[in-house]
C-alpha positions as CSV (number, residue, x, y, z in Angstrom):
1,M,119.3,-12.1,246.8
2,I,120.0,-13.0,243.2
3,R,122.1,-9.8,242.8
4,S,124.2,-10.6,245.9
5,A,124.7,-14.2,244.7
6,F,125.9,-12.9,241.3
7,V,128.4,-10.5,242.8
8,G,129.8,-13.3,244.9
9,A,130.2,-15.5,241.8
10,Q,132.5,-12.8,240.3
11,V,135.3,-13.4,242.9
12,V,138.2,-15.1,241.1
13,D,141.2,-16.2,243.1
14,G,140.2,-13.8,245.9
15,E,139.9,-10.8,243.6
16,V,136.7,-9.2,242.4
17,F,136.3,-9.8,238.7
18,T,135.0,-6.7,237.0
19,I,133.6,-6.1,233.5
20,D,133.7,-2.5,232.2
21,R,131.7,-0.9,229.5
22,V,134.2,0.5,226.9
23,S,133.4,3.1,224.3
24,L,135.1,2.1,221.0
25,P,135.6,5.8,219.9
26,E,137.3,6.6,223.3
27,L,139.4,3.5,223.0
28,G,140.4,4.4,219.5
29,R,141.3,8.0,220.4
30,L,143.4,6.7,223.3
31,C,145.4,4.4,221.1
32,L,145.9,7.2,218.5
33,R,147.1,9.7,221.1
34,N,149.6,7.2,222.5
35,I,150.9,6.2,219.1
36,L,151.8,9.9,218.4
37,W,154.3,9.8,221.2
38,D,155.4,6.2,221.5
39,T,156.7,6.1,217.9
40,E,158.9,9.2,217.8
41,H,161.9,7.0,217.3
42,L,160.3,5.8,214.0
43,V,159.7,9.2,212.5
44,D,162.1,11.0,210.2
45,E,162.5,14.5,211.6
46,D,164.7,15.8,208.8
47,S,161.9,17.7,207.1
48,A,158.3,18.6,208.0
49,K,157.0,16.8,205.0
50,A,158.8,13.5,205.9
51,T,157.6,13.9,209.5
52,E,154.0,14.4,208.4
53,R,154.1,11.5,206.0
54,R,155.3,9.0,208.6
55,I,152.9,10.2,211.3
56,L,150.1,9.7,208.8
57,Q,151.3,6.2,208.0
58,L,151.4,5.3,211.7
59,L,148.0,6.7,212.4
60,K,146.5,4.9,209.4
61,E,147.7,1.6,210.8
62,T,146.5,2.2,214.4
63,I,142.8,1.4,214.1
64,P,143.3,-1.8,212.0
65,C,145.8,-2.9,214.6
66,L,143.3,-2.2,217.4
67,V,140.7,-4.2,215.6
68,L,143.1,-7.2,215.4
69,E,143.9,-7.0,219.1
70,L,140.3,-6.8,220.1
71,N,139.5,-9.8,218.0
72,N,142.5,-11.7,219.4
73,A,141.3,-10.8,222.9
74,A,137.8,-12.0,222.2
75,D,139.1,-15.3,220.7
76,G,141.2,-15.9,223.8
77,M,138.3,-15.2,226.2
78,K,136.0,-17.4,224.2
79,R,138.5,-20.3,224.9
80,S,138.4,-19.6,228.6
81,L,135.8,-20.0,231.4
82,L,134.4,-16.6,230.3
83,A,132.8,-18.3,227.3
84,S,130.0,-19.4,229.6
85,W,130.0,-16.4,232.0
86,P,127.7,-15.2,233.4
87,S,125.5,-18.1,233.9
88,P,122.0,-17.8,232.4
89,D,120.7,-18.4,236.0
90,F,121.4,-14.8,236.7
91,A,119.7,-13.4,233.7
92,T,116.3,-11.7,233.4
93,Y,114.1,-13.0,230.6
94,K,111.9,-10.0,230.4
95,Q,113.9,-8.4,227.6
96,L,116.0,-9.5,224.7
97,P,118.8,-9.9,224.4
98,Q,118.9,-11.6,227.8
99,C,120.9,-9.7,230.4
100,V,121.9,-9.4,234.0
101,A,119.8,-6.5,235.3
102,N,121.4,-3.6,237.3
103,Y,125.0,-4.8,236.8
104,W,126.3,-1.3,237.0
105,S,125.6,1.3,239.7
106,D,123.6,3.5,237.2
107,G,121.2,0.6,236.7
108,A,122.5,-0.5,233.3
109,A,122.4,-4.2,232.4
110,L,125.1,-6.5,231.2
111,P,124.0,-8.4,228.1
112,L,124.4,-12.2,228.5
113,N,125.9,-12.3,225.1
114,W,128.6,-9.6,225.9
115,L,131.3,-12.0,224.6
116,S,129.6,-14.4,222.2
117,S,126.1,-15.2,220.9
118,S,126.0,-18.7,222.3
119,H,123.4,-17.8,224.9
120,T,120.9,-16.4,222.4
121,L,120.2,-16.2,218.7
122,T,118.3,-13.0,218.8
123,S,121.2,-10.7,218.3
124,S,125.0,-10.7,217.6
125,S,127.5,-10.2,220.3
126,P,129.0,-6.8,221.0
127,M,132.4,-8.5,220.6
128,D,131.5,-9.7,217.1
129,S,134.5,-9.1,214.8
130,I,132.5,-7.6,211.9
131,R,130.6,-5.3,214.3
132,I,133.8,-4.0,215.9
133,E,135.6,-3.4,212.6
134,S,132.6,-1.6,211.2
135,A,132.2,0.7,214.2
136,L,135.8,1.6,214.4
137,S,136.4,2.0,210.7
138,D,133.4,4.2,210.3
139,H,134.3,6.4,213.2
140,F,137.9,6.9,212.3
141,E,137.6,6.8,208.5
142,I,139.2,10.3,208.3
143,F,142.5,8.7,209.4
144,R,142.4,6.2,206.6
145,I,141.6,8.6,203.7
146,S,143.4,11.9,204.7
147,K,146.6,12.9,203.0
148,T,147.4,15.7,205.4
149,I,147.3,16.1,209.1
150,S,145.5,19.5,208.8
151,T,142.6,17.7,207.2
152,I,142.3,15.4,210.2
153,V,142.6,18.2,212.7
154,E,140.1,20.3,210.9
155,H,137.6,17.4,210.7
156,I,137.9,16.6,214.5
157,T,137.6,20.2,215.5
158,A,134.9,21.2,213.1
159,D,132.5,22.1,215.9
160,A,135.1,23.2,218.4
161,P,135.2,26.8,219.8
162,S,137.3,29.2,217.8
163,D,140.1,29.3,220.4
164,V,140.6,25.5,220.1
165,K,140.7,25.8,216.3
166,E,143.2,28.7,216.5
167,I,145.5,26.9,218.9
168,C,145.5,23.8,216.6
169,Q,146.0,25.9,213.5
170,K,149.0,27.7,215.0
171,M,150.6,24.3,215.9
172,L,150.0,23.1,212.3
173,W,151.7,26.2,210.9
174,D,154.7,25.6,213.2
175,A,154.7,21.9,212.0
176,Q,154.0,20.7,215.5
177,Y,151.9,17.9,214.1
178,R,151.8,15.7,217.2
179,H,150.7,18.5,219.5
180,A,148.0,19.6,217.1
181,L,146.6,16.1,216.7
182,D,146.9,15.4,220.4
183,D,144.9,18.6,221.2
184,A,142.3,17.7,218.6
185,L,141.9,14.2,220.0
186,A,141.7,15.5,223.5
187,Y,138.9,17.8,222.4
188,G,137.1,14.8,221.0
189,D,137.5,13.1,224.3
190,S,136.1,16.2,226.2
191,M,133.0,16.1,224.0
192,S,132.3,12.4,224.3
193,V,129.0,11.4,225.9
194,P,129.0,9.3,229.0
195,V,129.4,5.6,228.2
196,S,126.0,4.9,229.7
197,T,124.4,7.0,226.9
198,N,126.6,5.8,224.1
199,P,124.9,4.3,221.0
200,T,124.8,0.5,221.5
201,Q,127.0,-0.1,218.4
202,D,129.8,1.9,220.0
203,I,130.0,-0.1,223.2
204,I,131.9,-3.3,224.0
205,Y,132.4,-5.1,227.3
206,L,135.8,-6.1,228.6
207,P,137.3,-7.4,231.8
208,R,139.0,-4.4,233.4
209,C,142.3,-6.4,233.6
210,E,142.3,-6.8,229.7
211,I,142.0,-3.1,228.7
212,A,145.5,-1.9,229.3
213,G,147.0,-5.0,227.7
214,I,144.9,-4.5,224.5
215,I,146.2,-0.9,224.2
216,E,149.8,-1.9,224.9
217,R,149.7,-4.7,222.3
218,T,148.1,-2.4,219.7
219,L,150.9,0.1,220.1
220,K,153.5,-2.6,219.8
221,R,151.9,-4.1,216.7
222,V,151.9,-0.7,215.0
223,S,155.5,0.0,216.1
224,D,156.7,-3.4,214.8
225,R,155.3,-2.7,211.4
226,F,157.6,0.2,210.9
227,A,160.6,-0.6,213.1
228,P,163.8,-1.6,211.2
229,K,164.6,-5.3,211.5
230,D,166.7,-6.2,214.6
231,D,165.9,-2.9,216.1
232,V,162.4,-3.3,217.6
233,P,162.3,-1.5,221.0
234,A,160.4,-3.2,223.7
235,L,157.1,-1.4,224.3
236,T,155.6,-1.8,227.7
237,A,153.0,-0.1,229.8
238,E,155.8,1.8,231.5
239,T,157.3,3.1,228.2
240,A,154.0,4.1,226.8
241,V,153.1,7.8,227.3
242,S,150.1,7.9,229.6
243,I,148.3,4.6,228.9
244,S,145.4,5.7,230.9
245,L,141.9,4.3,230.7
246,P,138.9,6.4,229.7
247,P,137.1,7.6,232.7
248,L,134.3,5.3,233.8
249,H,130.9,6.9,233.7
């Protein structure tokens, strides 16, 4: 009865309001893969060295820009009705932090403090800005410190089958940097664990309607940092290459 009442409370303007569990590593890889193709107009293709240098610069900025957009999204939601959603009336008090039990079909719970820590002082919110920055920075440190694309590709595919490594290496030899990185990141996606078994520190919770917007704004923020003045192309979900959401587990 409580469960059905909670589901009914999620209908907003006639539409079902849905919160998704989002893996920060998957979200980061998705932004990185899209930035490879959405910023081709910003890359000097005159030489392989110049191309590699600019791609590295773009990749280095992607995760910090994603952190900013996630923080902006959290700040906006905290100023909305979501700040007090869900009501503590729907929470179970048998565990801490308090949560709405069986929110997802696999039986996983939605923490009451998914957005902020106002409901409880026992733990920080998954959307805490320091927590998000730490998780993403640690996971994608290789993009910050590497001076060559081959270093990044070799790091990501360290445990990959030999055929995956060989394909990526051949692309690197041919200076097909975007393809090599895209394949390496795709391999990372294929090896990711279901979101239901992700480490807690790697999971955030977002309204489904917010996810594509965060990705789009991240790509635009990176693009704007490198675009010549008065020549900033409009980046939309339509122009982005395959802004697709990670599969829900």
